[in-house]
C-alpha positions in Angstrom: -116.4 -144.8 28.7 -117.1 -148.7 27.0 -114.5 -150.8 26.7 -111.8 -148.7 28.8 -111.3 -150.8 31.9 -110.2 -148.3 34.8 -107.8 -149.3 37.9 -108.8 -149.2 41.5 -107.6 -146.1 43.2 -106.0 -146.7 46.5 -106.3 -144.2 49.1 -104.0 -145.7 51.4 -100.4 -143.5 51.8 -97.3 -145.3 50.7 -95.1 -146.8 53.5 -91.8 -145.1 54.5 -88.9 -147.3 53.8 -85.2 -147.4 54.3 -82.4 -149.0 52.0 -80.2 -151.0 54.8 -77.4 -153.1 52.9 -79.6 -153.5 50.0 -83.0 -154.6 51.6 -86.0 -152.5 51.9 -87.1 -151.9 55.8 -90.7 -150.5 57.1 -90.1 -147.6 59.3 -91.7 -148.4 62.9 -93.6 -146.0 64.5 -92.2 -145.3 68.5 -93.8 -148.2 70.8 -94.4 -147.3 74.4 -91.8 -149.4 76.4 -92.7 -149.2 79.6 -96.3 -149.0 81.5 -95.9 -145.8 82.6 -96.0 -144.4 78.3 -99.0 -146.4 78.2 -101.2 -144.7 80.5 -102.7 -141.4 80.9 -101.2 -139.0 83.3 -104.2 -139.1 85.4 -104.4 -143.1 85.2 -100.4 -142.6 87.0 -101.3 -140.1 89.5 -104.3 -142.2 90.7 -102.2 -145.6 90.8 -99.5 -143.6 92.4 -102.1 -142.2 95.2 -103.3 -146.3 96.0 -99.4 -147.5 96.1 -98.7 -144.4 98.8 -101.5 -145.6 100.7 -100.6 -148.8 100.9 -96.6 -148.3 101.7 -97.4 -146.7 105.1 -93.6 -146.6 106.0 -92.3 -145.2 102.7 -89.8 -148.2 101.9 -91.1 -147.8 98.1 -92.1 -151.6 98.8 -95.3 -153.1 100.1 -95.1 -155.3 103.0 -97.7 -158.3 103.4 -98.4 -156.2 107.1 -99.2 -153.0 104.9 -101.9 -155.3 102.8 -103.3 -156.9 105.9 -103.7 -153.5 107.3 -105.7 -151.7 103.8 -107.2 -154.6 103.4 -109.0 -154.6 107.1 -109.5 -150.8 106.7 -111.7 -151.1 103.3 -113.6 -154.2 105.2 -112.1 -157.5 103.4 -111.7 -160.1 105.9 -107.9 -161.2 105.8 -108.9 -164.9 106.2 -110.0 -165.1 102.5 -108.2 -167.7 100.9 -106.9 -165.7 98.3 -106.1 -163.2 100.3 -103.8 -165.1 102.5 -102.5 -166.4 99.0 -101.3 -163.2 98.2 -99.6 -162.5 101.4 -97.9 -166.1 101.6 -96.4 -165.2 98.3 -95.3 -162.4 99.5 -93.3 -163.7 102.0 
């Protein structure tokens, strides 16, 4: 129609709000709090399996000797400067 101005329609949904002591706060969605919550179960299982390969003695930690052994098994030179830095940082 001529002469009539229509208001744009909004397709967005209104935000949920709660009143706390006279102020309005937006409701937050649940945010993952740990790294395990941020990856898929399949990725977690894969990381767990790889970790268990490194942690040969089942101590729950990966010792420098265990890293050196795995690196040798996959063909990386333990004399590589980057490998040396990693292993020395663990001691």
